[in-house]
C-alpha positions in Angstrom: 0.4 5.2 -8.1 1.0 7.1 -11.4 -2.0 9.3 -10.7 -0.7 10.3 -7.3 2.8 10.9 -8.7 1.3 13.2 -11.4 -0.7 15.1 -8.8 2.5 15.5 -6.7 4.4 16.6 -9.8 1.9 19.3 -10.7 1.9 20.6 -7.1 5.7 20.7 -7.0 5.7 22.4 -10.4 3.3 25.0 -9.1 5.6 25.6 -6.1 8.6 26.1 -8.4 10.3 22.9 -7.2 10.0 21.1 -10.6 10.3 22.4 -14.2 7.4 21.8 -16.7 7.0 18.6 -18.6 9.8 17.9 -21.1 12.3 20.0 -19.2 14.9 18.7 -16.8 18.1 19.9 -15.0 21.4 19.0 -16.6 24.8 18.4 -15.0 26.3 21.0 -17.4 25.2 24.6 -17.2 24.3 26.8 -20.2 27.7 28.2 -21.0 26.9 30.6 -23.9 24.0 32.9 -24.7 23.4 34.5 -28.1 21.9 38.0 -27.7 20.5 39.1 -31.0 18.3 41.7 -32.7 17.6 42.3 -36.5 21.0 42.6 -38.1 23.0 42.3 -34.9 24.2 39.4 -32.6 26.6 39.1 -29.7 27.9 35.9 -28.1 28.4 36.1 -24.3 29.7 33.6 -21.8 27.4 32.4 -19.0 26.9 29.8 -16.3 23.2 29.1 -16.0 22.2 25.9 -14.1 18.6 25.9 -15.4 16.3 23.1 -16.5 16.0 23.0 -20.2 14.5 20.8 -23.0 15.2 17.1 -22.5 14.6 14.3 -25.0 16.6 11.4 -23.4 19.1 11.7 -26.3 22.0 9.3 -26.0 23.8 8.1 -29.2 21.1 9.2 -31.6 20.8 12.6 -33.3 17.9 14.6 -31.9 17.7 18.4 -31.6 16.3 20.3 -28.7 14.2 23.5 -29.2 15.9 26.9 -28.8 18.6 25.6 -26.4 21.1 22.8 -27.2 24.7 21.9 -27.4 27.0 24.0 -29.6 27.2 21.5 -32.3 23.4 21.6 -32.7 22.7 25.2 -31.9 25.6 26.9 -33.7 27.2 24.3 -35.9 30.6 24.6 -34.3 31.5 21.0 -35.2 32.7 21.0 -38.9 32.5 17.2 -39.2 29.7 15.7 -41.3 28.0 14.4 -38.1 28.3 17.9 -36.5 26.8 19.5 -39.5 23.9 17.0 -39.5 23.2 18.0 -35.9 23.0 21.7 -36.9 20.7 20.9 -39.8 18.3 19.1 -37.4 18.3 22.1 -35.1 17.4 24.4 -37.9 14.7 22.0 -39.1 13.2 21.9 -35.7 13.0 25.8 -35.7 11.2 25.6 -39.1 8.8 23.0 -37.7 8.1 25.3 -34.7 7.3 28.2 -37.0 4.8 26.0 -38.8 3.1 24.8 -35.6 -0.5 25.7 -35.3 -0.1 26.5 -31.6 2.4 29.3 -32.2 0.2 32.4 -31.8 2.5 34.9 -30.2 3.6 37.2 -33.1 6.6 38.4 -31.1 7.8 34.9 -30.5 7.3 34.1 -34.2 9.2 37.2 -35.2 12.1 36.4 -32.8 12.4 32.8 -34.0 12.3 33.9 -37.6 15.0 36.4 -37.0 17.1 33.7 -35.2 16.8 31.4 -38.2 18.0 34.2 -40.5 21.0 34.8 -38.2 22.0 31.1 -38.0 21.7 30.5 -41.7 23.6 33.7 -42.5 26.8 32.5 -40.7 27.4 35.9 -39.2 28.0 34.4 -35.7 31.0 32.5 -37.0 32.9 35.8 -37.3 32.3 36.7 -33.6 35.6 36.7 -31.6 34.3 34.2 -29.0 32.9 31.7 -31.6 36.1 29.6 -31.7 35.8 29.1 -27.9 32.4 27.4 -28.1 32.9 23.6 -27.8 30.5 21.2 -29.4 29.2 20.0 -26.0 28.7 23.5 -24.6 25.1 24.4 -24.1 23.8 27.5 -25.9 20.6 29.6 -25.4 19.1 32.5 -27.4 17.8 35.8 -26.1 16.3 38.6 -28.3 17.2 42.2 -27.4 14.3 44.0 -28.9 10.5 44.1 -28.5 8.3 42.6 -25.8 10.5 39.5 -25.4 13.7 41.5 -24.9 16.0 39.8 -22.3 14.0 36.5 -22.2 15.4 33.1 -23.1 13.2 31.9 -25.9 13.2 28.2 -24.7 11.3 29.3 -21.6 8.4 30.9 -23.5 5.1 29.0 -22.6 4.4 28.4 -26.3 7.9 27.0 -26.8 7.3 24.7 -23.9 3.9 23.6 -25.2 5.4 22.8 -28.6 8.3 20.9 -27.1 5.8 18.7 -25.2 4.0 17.8 -28.4 7.3 17.2 -30.1 8.4 14.7 -27.4 5.0 13.0 -27.5 5.5 12.5 -31.2 9.1 11.2 -30.6 7.8 8.9 -27.8 5.2 7.2 -29.9 5.2 3.4 -30.0 7.3 1.6 -32.6 11.0 1.4 -33.4 13.0 4.5 -34.3 12.2 5.6 -37.8 9.0 3.6 -37.7 7.0 5.5 -35.1 3.2 5.4 -35.3 0.7 7.7 -33.8 -1.7 6.0 -31.4 -4.6 8.1 -30.1 -6.6 7.1 -27.0 -7.6 8.1 -23.5 -4.8 8.7 -21.0 -5.3 6.4 -18.0 -4.2 9.1 -15.6 -5.7 12.4 -16.6 -8.5 11.1 -18.8 -7.7 13.3 -21.7 -9.1 12.0 -25.0 -8.3 11.8 -27.8 -4.6 12.2 -27.0 -1.4 10.8 -28.4 -0.3 7.9 -26.2 3.4 7.3 -25.6 5.3 4.0 -26.1 8.2 4.9 -23.9 8.8 7.8 -21.5 12.1 9.5 -22.5 13.1 10.4 -18.9 14.1 7.5 -16.7 13.8 7.3 -12.9 16.9 7.5 -10.8 17.4 4.9 -8.1 20.5 2.8 -8.9 21.3 4.3 -12.3 18.6 5.7 -14.6 16.0 3.3 -15.7 12.3 3.2 -16.8 9.7 2.8 -14.1 7.9 -0.6 -14.4 5.4 -2.5 -12.3 6.6 -5.7 -10.6 4.9 -9.0 -11.2 1.5 -7.4 -11.6 -0.2 -8.8 -14.7 -2.7 -6.0 -14.6 0.0 -3.4 -15.3 2.4 -4.9 -17.9 4.7 -2.5 -19.7 4.5 -4.4 -23.1 7.9 -2.8 -24.0 11.1 -4.4 -25.2 10.6 -6.6 -28.2 9.9 -6.8 -31.9 6.5 -8.5 -31.6 3.5 -6.2 -32.2 2.2 -6.8 -28.6 5.6 -5.5 -27.4 5.1 -2.2 -29.2 1.8 -1.3 -27.6 1.3 2.2 -26.0 1.6 2.6 -22.2 -1.9 4.2 -22.0 -0.4 7.5 -20.9 -0.1 10.9 -22.5 3.4 12.4 -22.5 2.8 15.1 -19.9 1.5 12.6 -17.3 4.3 10.1 -17.9 7.0 12.7 -17.8 5.5 14.5 -14.7 5.2 11.2 -12.8 8.9 10.4 -13.6 10.1 13.9 -12.6 8.1 13.6 -9.3 9.6 10.2 -8.6 13.1 11.6 -9.1 12.3 14.5 -6.8 11.4 12.0 -4.1 14.5 9.9 -4.6 16.7 13.0 -4.3 15.0 14.4 -1.2 16.1 12.9 2.1 12.7 13.8 3.7 10.9 11.6 1.2 13.3 8.6 0.9 14.6 5.9 3.2 16.6 2.8 2.4 14.8 -0.1 4.2 17.1 -2.9 3.0 20.4 -2.2 1.3 22.6 -4.8 -0.3 26.1 -3.4 0.3 27.7 -5.7 -2.4 25.4 -4.6 -5.2 23.5 -1.3 -5.3 21.3 -2.5 -8.2 20.3 -5.8 -6.6 16.6 -6.6 -6.4 17.3 -7.3 -2.7 17.5 -3.5 -2.1 14.3 -1.9 -1.0 13.8 1.8 -0.8 10.7 3.6 0.6 9.4 6.7 -1.0 6.7 8.6 0.8 4.8 11.9 0.7 1.7 13.6 1.9 -1.4 15.1 0.3 -2.0 18.1 2.6 -4.5 20.7 1.2 -3.9 22.9 4.3 -1.8 22.9 7.5 -3.0 20.7 10.3 -3.6 21.7 13.9 -2.2 19.0 16.2 -2.8 19.5 19.9 -3.6 23.2 19.3 -0.3 23.9 17.4 0.1 24.3 13.6 2.1 21.5 11.9 3.5 22.0 8.5 3.7 19.2 5.9 7.4 18.5 6.4 7.3 18.2 10.2 4.3 15.9 10.0 5.8 13.7 7.4 9.1 13.5 9.3 7.2 12.1 12.3 4.9 9.8 10.5 7.9 8.0 8.9 10.0 7.6 12.0 8.6 4.2 12.4 10.6 3.1 9.3 13.9 3.8 10.9 16.2 2.6 8.1 18.6 -0.3 8.6 19.1 0.1 12.3 22.6 -0.3 13.7 24.6 1.3 16.5 24.9 0.1 20.0 22.0 2.1 21.4 19.5 3.5 18.8 17.8 6.5 20.2 14.1 6.3 21.1 13.1 8.4 18.1 9.5 7.2 18.1 8.6 8.7 21.4 7.5 11.9 19.8 5.3 10.1 17.3 3.6 8.2 20.1 2.8 11.5 21.8 1.7 13.0 18.6 -0.8 10.3 17.8 -2.5 10.8 21.2 -3.2 14.4 20.4 -6.3 15.6 18.5 -5.7 16.4 14.8 -7.9 18.8 12.8 -7.4 20.9 9.6 -6.9 24.6 10.2 -9.2 25.5 7.3 -12.9 25.2 7.7 -14.7 22.7 5.5 -11.8 20.2 5.5 -11.6 16.9 7.3 -8.8 14.5 7.9 -10.2 12.3 5.1 -9.0 15.0 2.6 -5.4 14.4 3.7 -3.6 11.3 2.5 -0.3 9.5 3.1 1.4 7.7 0.2 4.3 5.2 0.4 5.9 3.1 -2.3 8.6 0.4 -1.9 10.8 0.2 -4.9 13.8 -1.9 -5.9 16.3 -1.6 -8.7 16.3 -4.5 -11.2 18.0 -5.3 -14.4 17.1 -2.5 -16.7 14.2 -1.2 -14.7 12.9 -0.1 -11.3 10.4 -2.4 -9.7 7.5 -1.3 -7.6 7.2 -3.8 -4.7 4.5 -2.2 -2.6 2.0 0.7 -2.9 0.3 2.1 0.2 -2.3 4.9 0.3 -4.4 5.9 3.2 -6.1 8.9 4.7 -4.6 10.6 7.7 -7.7 9.8 9.7 -7.1 6.0 9.2 -3.3 6.4 9.5 -3.5 8.0 12.9 -5.5 5.0 14.2 -3.4 2.3 12.5 0.0 3.8 13.5 -1.1 4.1 17.1 -2.1 0.4 17.1 1.1 -0.6 15.5 3.3 1.3 17.9 1.4 -0.1 20.9 1.9 -3.6 19.5 5.7 -3.1 19.3 6.1 -1.1 22.6 7.9 -3.2 25.2 10.1 -2.7 28.2 13.9 -2.8 27.7 15.9 -6.0 28.6 17.5 -4.1 31.5 14.3 -2.6 32.8 14.5 0.5 30.6 11.2 2.3 30.1 9.1 0.8 27.3 9.9 2.1 23.9 9.1 1.2 20.3 12.0 -0.1 18.0 12.0 1.1 14.4 11.1 -1.2 11.5 14.8 -1.1 10.5 15.8 -2.4 14.0 13.2 -5.2 13.8 14.3 -6.3 10.3 18.0 -6.3 11.3 17.2 -8.3 14.5 15.2 -10.9 12.5 18.0 -11.2 10.0 15.6 -11.6 7.2 15.7 -10.1 3.7 12.3 -11.5 2.7 10.6 -8.7 0.8 7.2 -10.0 1.9 8.1 -9.4 5.5 9.0 -5.8 4.9 5.9 -5.2 2.9 3.7 -7.0 5.5 5.1 -4.9 8.3 4.4 -1.7 6.3 0.8 -2.8 5.7 0.4 -3.4 9.4 1.8 0.0 10.3 0.0 2.1 7.8 -3.0 0.1 6.8 -3.8 -1.7 10.1 -3.6 -5.2 8.5 -2.6 -8.2 10.6 1.2 -8.7 11.1 2.9 -10.8 8.4 2.2 -14.5 8.8 5.0 -16.1 10.8 6.4 -12.9 12.3 6.3 -14.1 15.9 7.5 -17.6 14.8 10.6 -15.9 13.2 11.3 -14.0 16.4 10.8 -17.1 18.4 13.2 -19.1 16.4 15.9 -16.5 17.1 15.0 -16.3 20.8 15.5 -20.0 21.3 19.2 -19.4 21.1 20.5 -19.1 24.8 23.3 -16.9 23.7 20.8 -14.3 22.7 19.5 -14.1 26.3 23.1 -14.1 27.8 25.4 -12.8 25.1 29.1 -12.7 25.6 30.7 -9.5 26.8 31.1 -7.1 23.8 28.7 -9.1 21.6 26.8 -5.9 20.8 25.0 -7.5 17.8 23.2 -9.9 20.0 22.7 -7.4 22.8 21.0 -4.9 20.6 18.8 -7.5 18.8 17.0 -8.8 22.0 14.8 -5.7 22.4 13.4 -5.6 18.8 13.0 -9.3 18.7 10.8 -9.4 21.8 8.9 -6.4 20.3 8.3 -8.3 17.1 7.1 -11.3 19.2 4.7 -9.1 21.1 3.4 -7.4 17.9 2.7 -10.8 16.2 0.8 -12.1 19.2 -1.1 -9.0 20.4 -1.5 -6.5 17.6 -4.9 -4.8 17.8 -5.8 -6.7 21.0 -6.5 -5.3 24.5 -3.5 -7.2 25.9 -1.1 -5.2 23.8 -0.9 -2.3 26.3 -0.5 -4.4 29.5 2.0 -6.8 27.9 4.5 -3.9 27.3 5.8 -4.6 30.8 5.5 -7.4 33.4 1.8 -8.4 33.6 1.6 -9.7 37.2 -2.1 -10.6 36.8 -1.7 -12.8 33.6 -2.4 -16.4 34.6 -1.8 -18.3 31.4 0.4 -21.3 32.2 3.0 -20.5 29.5 3.5 -17.0 30.7 3.8 -18.1 34.3 6.3 -20.8 33.4 8.4 -18.1 31.7 8.2 -15.9 34.7 9.2 -18.8 37.0 12.4 -19.5 34.9 13.4 -15.9 35.4 12.8 -16.2 39.2 14.9 -19.3 39.4 17.7 -17.6 37.4 17.5 -14.6 39.7 17.9 -16.9 42.8 20.9 -18.5 41.2 22.5 -15.1 40.5 21.9 -13.7 43.9 23.2 -16.9 45.6 26.4 -16.5 43.6 26.7 -12.8 44.4 26.2 -12.2 40.6 29.6 -13.8 39.9 28.7 -16.7 37.6 29.8 -17.3 34.0 26.7 -19.3 33.0 23.2 -19.4 34.4 20.6 -22.2 34.3 19.1 -20.3 31.3 22.1 -21.2 29.2 21.4 -24.9 29.8 17.7 -25.2 30.2 15.9 -22.4 28.4 15.2 -24.5 25.3 13.9 -27.5 27.3 11.9 -25.3 29.7 10.2 -23.4 26.9 9.2 -26.7 25.1 8.4 -29.2 27.9 7.9 -27.4 31.3 6.6 -30.4 33.2 9.7 -32.5 32.7 12.2 -29.6 33.1 11.1 -27.5 36.1 11.1 -30.3 38.7 14.9 -30.6 38.9 15.3 -26.9 38.6 13.0 -26.3 41.6 14.7 -28.9 43.7 18.1 -27.3 43.1 16.7 -23.8 43.8 15.1 -25.0 47.0 18.2 -26.6 48.4 21.0 -24.4 47.0 19.7 -21.0 46.1 16.6 -19.9 48.0 18.2 -20.4 51.5 21.0 -18.0 50.4 18.9 -15.1 49.1 16.2 -14.4 51.7 12.4 -14.5 51.3 11.7 -12.0 48.4 12.6 -14.4 45.6 11.3 -17.6 47.2 8.0 -15.9 48.0 7.6 -14.8 44.4 8.3 -18.4 43.2 5.6 -19.7 45.6 3.1 -17.2 44.3 3.8 -18.2 40.7 3.6 -21.9 41.6 0.2 -21.3 43.3 -1.1 -19.6 40.2 0.2 -22.4 38.0 -1.5 -25.0 40.2 -4.8 -23.1 39.8 -4.3 -22.9 36.1 -3.8 -26.7 35.8 -0.1 -27.2 36.7 2.9 -27.4 34.4 2.0 -28.1 30.8 3.6 -31.2 29.4 4.3 -29.5 26.0 3.9 -25.9 24.9 2.5 -25.1 21.4 4.3 -22.4 19.3 2.0 -19.6 20.5 2.5 -20.8 24.1 6.3 -20.8 23.6 6.0 -17.2 22.5 4.1 -16.3 25.7 6.8 -18.2 27.7 9.5 -16.0 26.1 7.5 -12.8 26.9 6.9 -13.9 30.5 10.6 -14.7 31.0 11.7 -11.5 29.4 9.3 -9.3 31.3 10.1 -10.9 34.7 13.8 -10.7 34.1 13.6 -7.0 33.1 11.6 -6.3 36.3 14.4 -7.9 38.4 17.1 -5.9 36.5 15.2 -2.7 36.9 15.2 -3.2 40.7 19.0 -3.8 40.9 20.5 -1.3 43.3 17.3 -1.3 45.4 16.3 -3.3 48.4 18.4 -5.8 50.4 20.2 -7.3 47.5 21.0 -3.9 46.0 24.5 -3.2 47.3 25.7 -6.8 46.7 24.3 -6.9 43.2 25.8 -3.6 41.9 29.2 -4.9 40.8 27.8 -8.2 39.6 25.1 -6.5 37.6 27.7 -4.3 35.8 29.8 -7.4 35.0 26.7 -9.2 33.7 26.1 -6.2 31.3 29.7 -6.3 30.1 30.5 -3.0 31.9 32.4 -2.0 35.1 30.9 -1.0 38.4 32.3 2.5 38.0 30.5 2.9 34.6 27.3 2.0 36.4 
């Protein structure tokens, strides 16, 4: 993951979206600029929201190179601590002048002149000097020679020195007892290079914390203790560690690259929170269905499947465009490239005490992703409970309907979607447990939580049973040719309920489903006998031939398949639920049509918790 973050950071830096290593934006602007030349200096007010040298300084005293707070840069704080800050700033300039990498004579001359100016105290007589506060940021600009008008801290050699300085400060060991450790960087392979013990810049998720692995013994941090093994280097050079962190923070701050999958509203830094960060490696634009697609549009579509936390009474079918997109041919616009050169990256991270934990890391080529996502969406695609056209619920909707905060479930579904792995073990069992509740099938009027959870629960059930199988497509709607006993039993229960509804002119508070769904889905042989007798004597004679003929057809198929099973296994109970759901949706889709249509309209609206006028 670090390698991909470093590659992303370098690309963003080249595009001008990130500053170089060791530099970072601050909340406070640069408020003062010292314009100087030999023998002259002027202090001017400014408001420059630029990235500048960053060391992670908190309570300790550490100077920044050529741009710092007024107490450091100008010595405006007369207290002993303030004067110590100014001394450290001047010492850092001296160190820079003695650095072997300083080769630009113009920069050397400018910094030397700046040192003379600061040590002379001439700036203290400037009329604006008393206005400079100790926390105000100050920068320096020469006004002669080739560097005239340039802020010195932005010079490439000043940036290179600052990176070396931070690498030295970030060495393993306690403060005041740092030790240089040379080795090979695990990311860029540079060797020998100074290895860091701690990256100064923290990642932002819930507060600012270091980025750690989570329960992965192959990637321990070794930081946070007095023992020798707790002071080992991270195996990273400073530029790689800093670049990875800056890239991480860019993803966190950018809504296109971040989505909260699970959010604990009571505690934003709880480990229960799970945030997805994602990005693409796209060497050139793609041509999708004959049209050019940019990286942002493609990423926005590929992550629609995540969908956040769900919510709302009727989530929009946002995945329809992605389904259509996956059916189109993809090819790079530049010759010589293939889809294997394009990659999708996704990390699931959580805040934890004093750190950020990486919960999942997914990387795959777009060639594989296209195939895996299509299979995942087909597995979830199912008709709506009221006969609405089949659609795919988002991952957020599924998680909300399942009511589970198990991080393994989230990670497993992500691996299914993007890596093509089998759905998480127990997915359909979890959905089945929820669907055994009769109130979920017939929620009270206004019970929108149960109403909106039925669709994604059945989708999860279908995904768990049929992901990657031929049946996934046909099971999206009623499969009239499916002759498994469990599926037929589920369909039959829906037929008997429909007969009861029509016989009562759709004016009934509770249907037989409320009383018998659980028993029928567990032991069909002992449950359907009484239900069929009641339907034959009380319901079928009142509703005409359509429903009774369908019941006869299903009973004939059941007889050919061996009759009513005595007991249904867990997978068979899941098929029972799918058969009941699909047959019921088919009936509801037909409301308003045929002989029973006009009589059913008002009752159907009441069943949905609406009014006939709304329908």
